[in-house]
All heavy atoms as TSV, in Angstrom:
chain	resi	resn	atom	element	x	y	z
A	1	MET	N	N	111.646	92.612	91.116
A	1	MET	CA	C	110.345	92.810	91.711
A	1	MET	C	C	110.013	94.300	91.688
A	1	MET	O	O	110.815	95.135	92.072
A	1	MET	CB	C	110.378	92.292	93.151
A	1	MET	CG	C	109.077	92.393	93.848
A	1	MET	SD	S	109.202	91.490	95.407
A	1	MET	CE	C	108.019	92.351	96.330
A	2	LYS	N	N	108.812	94.631	91.221
A	2	LYS	CA	C	108.379	96.022	91.162
A	2	LYS	C	C	107.734	96.421	92.479
A	2	LYS	O	O	106.950	95.665	93.039
A	2	LYS	CB	C	107.367	96.214	90.040
A	2	LYS	CG	C	107.936	96.005	88.669
A	2	LYS	CD	C	106.883	96.250	87.620
A	2	LYS	CE	C	107.468	96.023	86.247
A	2	LYS	NZ	N	106.469	96.248	85.204
A	3	PRO	N	N	108.041	97.616	92.977
A	3	PRO	CA	C	107.375	98.071	94.200
A	3	PRO	C	C	105.897	98.353	93.931
A	3	PRO	O	O	105.509	98.731	92.828
A	3	PRO	CB	C	108.116	99.361	94.563
A	3	PRO	CG	C	108.746	99.804	93.297
A	3	PRO	CD	C	108.987	98.574	92.464
A	4	VAL	N	N	105.096	98.152	94.925
A	4	VAL	CA	C	103.666	98.425	94.823
A	4	VAL	C	C	103.399	99.746	95.527
A	4	VAL	O	O	103.825	99.951	96.665
A	4	VAL	CB	C	102.837	97.304	95.478
A	4	VAL	CG1	C	101.363	97.620	95.424
A	4	VAL	CG2	C	103.124	95.975	94.801
A	5	CYS	N	N	102.722	100.630	94.840
A	5	CYS	CA	C	102.393	101.911	95.446
A	5	CYS	C	C	101.109	102.450	94.847
A	5	CYS	O	O	100.646	101.973	93.817
A	5	CYS	CB	C	103.520	102.921	95.270
A	5	CYS	SG	S	103.813	103.396	93.564
A	6	GLU	N	N	100.554	103.426	95.509
A	6	GLU	CA	C	99.371	104.114	95.024
A	6	GLU	C	C	99.830	105.314	94.202
A	6	GLU	O	O	100.832	105.945	94.530
A	6	GLU	CB	C	98.518	104.607	96.196
A	6	GLU	CG	C	98.123	103.530	97.190
A	6	GLU	CD	C	97.188	102.496	96.625
A	6	GLU	OE1	O	96.359	102.843	95.767
A	6	GLU	OE2	O	97.279	101.332	97.038
A	7	LEU	N	N	99.100	105.620	93.147
A	7	LEU	CA	C	99.377	106.817	92.361
A	7	LEU	C	C	98.195	107.759	92.532
A	7	LEU	O	O	97.079	107.446	92.108
A	7	LEU	CB	C	99.588	106.475	90.888
A	7	LEU	CG	C	99.841	107.659	89.954
A	7	LEU	CD1	C	101.064	108.448	90.403
A	7	LEU	CD2	C	100.004	107.183	88.534
A	8	GLU	N	N	98.435	108.874	93.186
A	8	GLU	CA	C	97.372	109.829	93.525
A	8	GLU	C	C	97.437	111.057	92.641
A	8	GLU	O	O	98.515	111.563	92.341
A	8	GLU	CB	C	97.530	110.262	94.983
A	8	GLU	CG	C	96.516	111.280	95.425
A	8	GLU	CD	C	96.704	111.674	96.882
A	8	GLU	OE1	O	96.884	110.792	97.730
A	8	GLU	OE2	O	96.687	112.889	97.161
A	9	VAL	N	N	96.255	111.518	92.228
A	9	VAL	CA	C	96.140	112.778	91.501
A	9	VAL	C	C	95.297	113.704	92.354
A	9	VAL	O	O	94.181	113.365	92.747
A	9	VAL	CB	C	95.499	112.584	90.111
A	9	VAL	CG1	C	95.369	113.915	89.400
A	9	VAL	CG2	C	96.311	111.610	89.287
A	10	ASP	N	N	95.839	114.867	92.650
A	10	ASP	CA	C	95.168	115.838	93.513
A	10	ASP	C	C	95.040	117.140	92.744
A	10	ASP	O	O	96.027	117.804	92.461
A	10	ASP	CB	C	95.992	116.038	94.778
A	10	ASP	CG	C	95.319	116.952	95.792
A	10	ASP	OD1	O	94.334	117.638	95.443
A	10	ASP	OD2	O	95.777	116.988	96.949
A	11	GLY	N	N	93.807	117.475	92.383
A	11	GLY	CA	C	93.564	118.732	91.692
A	11	GLY	C	C	93.054	118.515	90.288
A	11	GLY	O	O	93.595	117.711	89.532
A	12	GLY	N	N	91.972	119.172	89.970
A	12	GLY	CA	C	91.421	119.109	88.631
A	12	GLY	C	C	90.658	117.830	88.322
A	12	GLY	O	O	90.363	117.556	87.161
A	13	ILE	N	N	90.347	117.052	89.345
A	13	ILE	CA	C	89.619	115.805	89.122
A	13	ILE	C	C	88.126	116.087	89.055
A	13	ILE	O	O	87.538	116.662	89.972
A	13	ILE	CB	C	89.914	114.773	90.228
A	13	ILE	CG1	C	91.388	114.413	90.232
A	13	ILE	CG2	C	89.047	113.531	90.063
A	13	ILE	CD1	C	91.884	113.771	88.952
A	14	ASP	N	N	87.529	115.698	87.947
A	14	ASP	CA	C	86.084	115.788	87.756
A	14	ASP	C	C	85.705	114.656	86.811
A	14	ASP	O	O	86.578	113.900	86.386
A	14	ASP	CB	C	85.670	117.171	87.227
A	14	ASP	CG	C	86.291	117.523	85.889
A	14	ASP	OD1	O	86.617	116.612	85.102
A	14	ASP	OD2	O	86.440	118.723	85.606
A	15	PRO	N	N	84.427	114.482	86.493
A	15	PRO	CA	C	84.060	113.370	85.617
A	15	PRO	C	C	84.759	113.387	84.256
A	15	PRO	O	O	84.980	112.328	83.660
A	15	PRO	CB	C	82.543	113.526	85.470
A	15	PRO	CG	C	82.119	114.159	86.750
A	15	PRO	CD	C	83.229	115.124	87.069
A	16	ALA	N	N	85.135	114.538	83.776
A	16	ALA	CA	C	85.792	114.628	82.463
A	16	ALA	C	C	87.271	114.247	82.515
A	16	ALA	O	O	87.830	113.800	81.520
A	16	ALA	CB	C	85.637	116.034	81.899
A	17	THR	N	N	87.913	114.412	83.665
A	17	THR	CA	C	89.350	114.145	83.758
A	17	THR	C	C	89.697	112.877	84.523
A	17	THR	O	O	90.805	112.356	84.368
A	17	THR	CB	C	90.078	115.320	84.453
A	17	THR	OG1	O	89.548	115.489	85.770
A	17	THR	CG2	C	89.927	116.601	83.653
A	18	ALA	N	N	88.785	112.361	85.317
A	18	ALA	CA	C	89.076	111.200	86.161
A	18	ALA	C	C	89.500	109.991	85.332
A	18	ALA	O	O	90.488	109.315	85.655
A	18	ALA	CB	C	87.872	110.857	87.032
A	19	HIS	N	N	88.769	109.716	84.262
A	19	HIS	CA	C	89.107	108.535	83.453
A	19	HIS	C	C	90.453	108.699	82.755
A	19	HIS	O	O	91.174	107.709	82.559
A	19	HIS	CB	C	88.001	108.218	82.446
A	19	HIS	CG	C	87.926	109.180	81.308
A	19	HIS	ND1	N	88.609	108.981	80.154
A	19	HIS	CD2	C	87.270	110.350	81.178
A	19	HIS	CE1	C	88.369	110.002	79.335
A	19	HIS	NE2	N	87.561	110.842	79.927
A	20	ILE	N	N	90.825	109.907	82.410
A	20	ILE	CA	C	92.131	110.144	81.773
A	20	ILE	C	C	93.247	109.782	82.747
A	20	ILE	O	O	94.201	109.096	82.378
A	20	ILE	CB	C	92.260	111.616	81.319
A	20	ILE	CG1	C	91.225	111.931	80.250
A	20	ILE	CG2	C	93.667	111.907	80.823
A	20	ILE	CD1	C	91.063	113.409	79.951
A	21	CYS	N	N	93.096	110.221	83.982
A	21	CYS	CA	C	94.093	109.907	85.011
A	21	CYS	C	C	94.138	108.408	85.296
A	21	CYS	O	O	95.214	107.836	85.461
A	21	CYS	CB	C	93.792	110.684	86.287
A	21	CYS	SG	S	93.907	112.474	86.075
A	22	ALA	N	N	92.964	107.783	85.355
A	22	ALA	CA	C	92.909	106.339	85.595
A	22	ALA	C	C	93.589	105.580	84.461
A	22	ALA	O	O	94.319	104.609	84.695
A	22	ALA	CB	C	91.469	105.892	85.764
A	23	ASP	N	N	93.369	106.015	83.237
A	23	ASP	CA	C	94.011	105.379	82.083
A	23	ASP	C	C	95.529	105.464	82.154
A	23	ASP	O	O	96.236	104.613	81.614
A	23	ASP	CB	C	93.526	106.001	80.772
A	23	ASP	CG	C	92.094	105.639	80.432
A	23	ASP	OD1	O	91.534	104.714	81.068
A	23	ASP	OD2	O	91.524	106.298	79.535
A	24	GLU	N	N	96.027	106.492	82.823
A	24	GLU	CA	C	97.476	106.675	82.961
A	24	GLU	C	C	98.030	106.010	84.216
A	24	GLU	O	O	99.218	106.124	84.507
A	24	GLU	CB	C	97.831	108.168	82.952
A	24	GLU	CG	C	97.521	108.845	81.629
A	24	GLU	CD	C	98.281	108.234	80.454
A	24	GLU	OE1	O	99.448	107.818	80.629
A	24	GLU	OE2	O	97.709	108.164	79.358
A	25	GLY	N	N	97.164	105.326	84.981
A	25	GLY	CA	C	97.646	104.549	86.119
A	25	GLY	C	C	97.248	105.045	87.493
A	25	GLY	O	O	97.553	104.395	88.486
A	26	ALA	N	N	96.604	106.185	87.573
A	26	ALA	CA	C	96.194	106.690	88.887
A	26	ALA	C	C	95.127	105.788	89.485
A	26	ALA	O	O	94.265	105.270	88.788
A	26	ALA	CB	C	95.669	108.113	88.775
A	27	ASN	N	N	95.210	105.601	90.809
A	27	ASN	CA	C	94.200	104.804	91.493
A	27	ASN	C	C	93.698	105.469	92.773
A	27	ASN	O	O	92.897	104.898	93.501
A	27	ASN	CB	C	94.709	103.388	91.773
A	27	ASN	CG	C	95.957	103.368	92.623
A	27	ASN	OD1	O	96.603	104.389	92.826
A	27	ASN	ND2	N	96.306	102.210	93.100
A	28	VAL	N	N	94.155	106.693	93.030
A	28	VAL	CA	C	93.666	107.506	94.139
A	28	VAL	C	C	93.394	108.895	93.573
A	28	VAL	O	O	94.246	109.476	92.906
A	28	VAL	CB	C	94.698	107.599	95.292
A	28	VAL	CG1	C	94.189	108.493	96.406
A	28	VAL	CG2	C	95.060	106.218	95.816
A	29	PHE	N	N	92.181	109.402	93.842
A	29	PHE	CA	C	91.762	110.680	93.265
A	29	PHE	C	C	91.296	111.607	94.364
A	29	PHE	O	O	90.517	111.211	95.228
A	29	PHE	CB	C	90.619	110.467	92.261
A	29	PHE	CG	C	90.956	109.448	91.212
A	29	PHE	CD1	C	90.674	108.106	91.400
A	29	PHE	CD2	C	91.576	109.832	90.046
A	29	PHE	CE1	C	91.002	107.161	90.449
A	29	PHE	CE2	C	91.913	108.893	89.081
A	29	PHE	CZ	C	91.624	107.553	89.285
A	30	VAL	N	N	91.756	112.852	94.323
A	30	VAL	CA	C	91.314	113.869	95.279
A	30	VAL	C	C	90.514	114.891	94.496
A	30	VAL	O	O	91.038	115.588	93.639
A	30	VAL	CB	C	92.522	114.541	95.977
A	30	VAL	CG1	C	92.036	115.607	96.938
A	30	VAL	CG2	C	93.376	113.497	96.687
A	31	ALA	N	N	89.213	114.920	94.783
A	31	ALA	CA	C	88.311	115.836	94.083
A	31	ALA	C	C	87.612	116.698	95.110
A	31	ALA	O	O	86.779	116.209	95.866
A	31	ALA	CB	C	87.303	115.044	93.253
A	32	GLY	N	N	87.949	117.957	95.147
A	32	GLY	CA	C	87.339	118.875	96.103
A	32	GLY	C	C	86.184	119.644	95.506
A	32	GLY	O	O	85.017	119.379	95.796
A	33	SER	N	N	86.484	120.595	94.645
A	33	SER	CA	C	85.432	121.460	94.102
A	33	SER	C	C	84.460	120.703	93.213
A	33	SER	O	O	83.282	121.052	93.139
A	33	SER	CB	C	86.036	122.647	93.349
A	33	SER	OG	O	86.839	122.196	92.284
A	34	ALA	N	N	84.906	119.632	92.557
A	34	ALA	CA	C	83.997	118.844	91.728
A	34	ALA	C	C	82.942	118.144	92.563
A	34	ALA	O	O	81.846	117.869	92.091
A	34	ALA	CB	C	84.772	117.815	90.919
A	35	VAL	N	N	83.254	117.890	93.826
A	35	VAL	CA	C	82.301	117.233	94.725
A	35	VAL	C	C	81.546	118.264	95.543
A	35	VAL	O	O	80.311	118.309	95.539
A	35	VAL	CB	C	83.027	116.230	95.651
A	35	VAL	CG1	C	82.073	115.667	96.701
A	35	VAL	CG2	C	83.651	115.109	94.837
A	36	PHE	N	N	82.271	119.108	96.261
A	36	PHE	CA	C	81.634	120.025	97.210
A	36	PHE	C	C	81.087	121.289	96.555
A	36	PHE	O	O	80.276	121.986	97.145
A	36	PHE	CB	C	82.603	120.361	98.337
A	36	PHE	CG	C	82.989	119.139	99.122
A	36	PHE	CD1	C	84.246	118.585	98.990
A	36	PHE	CD2	C	82.073	118.526	99.960
A	36	PHE	CE1	C	84.596	117.443	99.684
A	36	PHE	CE2	C	82.406	117.381	100.667
A	36	PHE	CZ	C	83.684	116.842	100.527
A	37	GLY	N	N	81.504	121.564	95.331
A	37	GLY	CA	C	80.989	122.724	94.620
A	37	GLY	C	C	79.921	122.361	93.605
A	37	GLY	O	O	79.444	123.216	92.862
A	38	ASN	N	N	79.530	121.101	93.574
A	38	ASN	CA	C	78.545	120.626	92.612
A	38	ASN	C	C	77.141	121.045	93.032
A	38	ASN	O	O	76.730	120.807	94.163
A	38	ASN	CB	C	78.636	119.103	92.493
A	38	ASN	CG	C	77.845	118.560	91.346
A	38	ASN	OD1	O	76.667	118.836	91.205
A	38	ASN	ND2	N	78.505	117.766	90.519
A	39	ARG	N	N	76.402	121.658	92.128
A	39	ARG	CA	C	75.050	122.152	92.443
A	39	ARG	C	C	74.055	121.030	92.711
A	39	ARG	O	O	73.027	121.253	93.333
A	39	ARG	CB	C	74.531	123.019	91.314
A	39	ARG	CG	C	75.278	124.312	91.175
A	39	ARG	CD	C	74.717	125.123	90.049
A	39	ARG	NE	N	75.483	126.349	89.914
A	39	ARG	CZ	C	75.036	127.427	89.354
A	39	ARG	NH1	N	73.833	127.459	88.841
A	39	ARG	NH2	N	75.798	128.500	89.276
A	40	THR	N	N	74.340	119.828	92.214
A	40	THR	CA	C	73.410	118.720	92.420
A	40	THR	C	C	73.601	118.023	93.755
A	40	THR	O	O	72.816	117.162	94.117
A	40	THR	CB	C	73.527	117.681	91.283
A	40	THR	OG1	O	74.847	117.144	91.286
A	40	THR	CG2	C	73.210	118.302	89.939
A	41	GLY	N	N	74.660	118.389	94.474
A	41	GLY	CA	C	74.921	117.813	95.791
A	41	GLY	C	C	76.080	116.835	95.783
A	41	GLY	O	O	76.513	116.357	94.732
A	42	VAL	N	N	76.557	116.549	96.973
A	42	VAL	CA	C	77.728	115.690	97.147
A	42	VAL	C	C	77.457	114.269	96.645
A	42	VAL	O	O	78.273	113.686	95.932
A	42	VAL	CB	C	78.179	115.678	98.623
A	42	VAL	CG1	C	79.259	114.638	98.865
A	42	VAL	CG2	C	78.683	117.067	99.030
A	43	ALA	N	N	76.321	113.695	97.023
A	43	ALA	CA	C	76.027	112.312	96.625
A	43	ALA	C	C	75.970	112.174	95.108
A	43	ALA	O	O	76.531	111.232	94.537
A	43	ALA	CB	C	74.726	111.846	97.256
A	44	ALA	N	N	75.317	113.111	94.448
A	44	ALA	CA	C	75.221	113.060	92.987
A	44	ALA	C	C	76.594	113.264	92.352
A	44	ALA	O	O	76.923	112.604	91.354
A	44	ALA	CB	C	74.241	114.116	92.487
A	45	ALA	N	N	77.396	114.144	92.902
A	45	ALA	CA	C	78.735	114.384	92.367
A	45	ALA	C	C	79.603	113.134	92.490
A	45	ALA	O	O	80.335	112.783	91.566
A	45	ALA	CB	C	79.388	115.560	93.084
A	46	MET	N	N	79.516	112.447	93.627
A	46	MET	CA	C	80.279	111.211	93.817
A	46	MET	C	C	79.810	110.138	92.841
A	46	MET	O	O	80.619	109.406	92.283
A	46	MET	CB	C	80.145	110.714	95.260
A	46	MET	CG	C	80.870	111.580	96.267
A	46	MET	SD	S	82.643	111.678	95.966
A	46	MET	CE	C	83.125	109.978	96.144
A	47	GLN	N	N	78.513	110.064	92.622
A	47	GLN	CA	C	77.972	109.098	91.667
A	47	GLN	C	C	78.498	109.400	90.257
A	47	GLN	O	O	78.871	108.487	89.528
A	47	GLN	CB	C	76.454	109.134	91.677
A	47	GLN	CG	C	75.815	108.096	90.799
A	47	GLN	CD	C	74.307	108.100	90.909
A	47	GLN	OE1	O	73.700	109.006	91.467
A	47	GLN	NE2	N	73.684	107.080	90.369
A	48	ASP	N	N	78.553	110.661	89.894
A	48	ASP	CA	C	79.082	111.055	88.583
A	48	ASP	C	C	80.547	110.638	88.427
A	48	ASP	O	O	80.955	110.152	87.372
A	48	ASP	CB	C	78.954	112.563	88.367
A	48	ASP	CG	C	77.518	113.032	88.207
A	48	ASP	OD1	O	76.625	112.183	87.977
A	48	ASP	OD2	O	77.300	114.251	88.333
A	49	LEU	N	N	81.338	110.836	89.486
A	49	LEU	CA	C	82.753	110.440	89.433
A	49	LEU	C	C	82.892	108.929	89.327
A	49	LEU	O	O	83.706	108.426	88.540
A	49	LEU	CB	C	83.499	110.952	90.664
A	49	LEU	CG	C	83.842	112.430	90.650
A	49	LEU	CD1	C	84.362	112.864	92.019
A	49	LEU	CD2	C	84.868	112.738	89.579
A	50	ARG	N	N	82.116	108.198	90.107
A	50	ARG	CA	C	82.179	106.730	90.040
A	50	ARG	C	C	81.793	106.233	88.641
A	50	ARG	O	O	82.424	105.333	88.109
A	50	ARG	CB	C	81.276	106.111	91.096
A	50	ARG	CG	C	81.819	106.243	92.493
A	50	ARG	CD	C	80.947	105.505	93.494
A	50	ARG	NE	N	81.422	105.744	94.836
A	50	ARG	CZ	C	80.795	106.500	95.727
A	50	ARG	NH1	N	79.631	107.068	95.440
A	50	ARG	NH2	N	81.306	106.675	96.922
A	51	PHE	N	N	80.756	106.820	88.087
A	51	PHE	CA	C	80.317	106.434	86.742
A	51	PHE	C	C	81.423	106.711	85.720
A	51	PHE	O	O	81.669	105.906	84.828
A	51	PHE	CB	C	79.031	107.172	86.364
A	51	PHE	CG	C	78.512	106.789	85.011
A	51	PHE	CD1	C	77.852	105.604	84.805
A	51	PHE	CD2	C	78.708	107.647	83.934
A	51	PHE	CE1	C	77.381	105.246	83.549
A	51	PHE	CE2	C	78.253	107.297	82.675
A	51	PHE	CZ	C	77.594	106.096	82.480
A	52	ALA	N	N	82.081	107.850	85.853
A	52	ALA	CA	C	83.142	108.228	84.908
A	52	ALA	C	C	84.316	107.255	84.975
A	52	ALA	O	O	85.047	107.098	83.991
A	52	ALA	CB	C	83.621	109.644	85.187
A	53	LEU	N	N	84.511	106.579	86.116
A	53	LEU	CA	C	85.626	105.665	86.282
A	53	LEU	C	C	85.292	104.224	85.915
A	53	LEU	O	O	86.168	103.362	85.961
A	53	LEU	CB	C	86.145	105.726	87.725
A	53	LEU	CG	C	86.865	107.025	88.057
A	53	LEU	CD1	C	87.086	107.150	89.562
A	53	LEU	CD2	C	88.175	107.130	87.294
A	54	GLN	N	N	84.056	103.959	85.527
A	54	GLN	CA	C	83.679	102.614	85.121
A	54	GLN	C	C	84.321	102.284	83.779
A	54	GLN	O	O	84.400	103.139	82.894
A	54	GLN	CB	C	82.153	102.488	85.005
A	54	GLN	CG	C	81.441	102.641	86.318
A	54	GLN	CD	C	81.872	101.620	87.358
A	54	GLN	OE1	O	81.936	100.437	87.072
A	54	GLN	NE2	N	82.199	102.094	88.536
A	55	PRO	N	N	84.764	101.041	83.618
A	55	PRO	CA	C	85.335	100.660	82.332
A	55	PRO	C	C	84.299	100.775	81.205
A	55	PRO	O	O	83.122	100.517	81.432
A	55	PRO	CB	C	85.732	99.200	82.524
A	55	PRO	CG	C	85.603	98.907	83.974
A	55	PRO	CD	C	84.748	99.963	84.575
A	56	VAL	N	N	84.760	101.162	80.051
A	56	VAL	CA	C	83.883	101.268	78.890
A	56	VAL	C	C	83.764	99.876	78.273
A	56	VAL	O	O	84.768	99.232	77.972
A	56	VAL	CB	C	84.464	102.260	77.852
A	56	VAL	CG1	C	83.594	102.299	76.608
A	56	VAL	CG2	C	84.586	103.634	78.471
A	57	THR	N	N	82.538	99.406	78.115
A	57	THR	CA	C	82.319	98.109	77.486
A	57	THR	C	C	81.878	98.324	76.036
A	57	THR	O	O	81.138	99.253	75.733
A	57	THR	CB	C	81.266	97.292	78.241
A	57	THR	OG1	O	80.061	98.057	78.313
A	57	THR	CG2	C	81.730	96.953	79.639
A	58	GLN	N	N	82.366	97.456	75.171
A	58	GLN	CA	C	82.045	97.610	73.752
A	58	GLN	C	C	81.297	96.406	73.257
A	58	GLN	O	O	81.372	95.349	73.686
A	58	GLN	CB	C	83.313	97.807	72.942
A	58	GLN	CG	C	84.023	99.058	73.359
A	58	GLN	CD	C	85.334	99.260	72.605
A	58	GLN	OE1	O	85.729	98.455	71.777
A	58	GLN	NE2	N	86.004	100.334	72.905
């Protein structure tokens, strides 16, 4: 039986890197400057991250 755990990535998470981490198994993301330092605002930054984590459909 395999243990169940969360895999967290803390640091460097933004729309360009989030999907790479997710592809490698991460399911918890800590994004500070990508969210709070975003000129478009926190809500828009969160939307960008969520969009980046959506599965690609072909």
